[in-house]
N, C-alpha and C positions, 0 to 999 in steps of 0.2 A: 459568459464564464460559468463552467460547470465543474464542480469539485467531486473527488473521490475520497471517501474517508473509510477507515478501516478501524475495526475493533482490536486492540493489542492482543496477541496471543499470550497463553500463560507461560509458555516456554518459548524460547527464540534461538534456533539452531543457526549455525553458519550457514548452511545449505539455503535455508528460508531467507536469511537476510541477504545473500547474494541474489537470490531469484527476485526479491521484492525490489532491491536496489536496480537491478536492470530493467524492470517493469516500469519504475517511477523515475529512472534516469538520474539517480543521487547516488553518492558515495555510501559505502558501507557504514561509516560512522555516523552520518546524517540520517540514514535509515535506523540504525539503532536508536538513535535518539528519539525518531518519530514514533517508534514502536514500543518504547518504553511507558510503563504506567498501566493505568487500566481505563482511562477514559479514551473513547474513539478519537482519533486523529485525522484531520485531513492531510493526506498524502500527496495528492497532485490537484492542479487546476488546469482544466483543458479548454480549448476554443470550442469544442463542440461535444454534443451528447454522444455521438458516435464514438469518439476517441476515448471519453470518460467511461462508457459502457466497456469498451475493449480492455481498458486498464483494470477496471473493476473485476471483469471475468477472468483475467490472468491472477489477479490476487485471490479470487475464490478457488481457482484451479489449484493455487498454492496452499490452500487450506485455510485462508483467512476469511473473515466475516467482512465483506467489503458492500459499500452502498455508494450510490450517485446521488 
């Protein structure tokens, strides 16, 4: 199991929420809760490194600080 974590952004726009929700396959409400606060959160667990890297890159492309 490989985890993808992200540092929550200072501001959270609706566009960013929608983009992240689609990347991690979760609802907007759940995504908003995951991105609340200041402590990095695990957003996804993946069966392989390749999948985790792909999700992390998508999150980086959205402007977030993501790591595997």
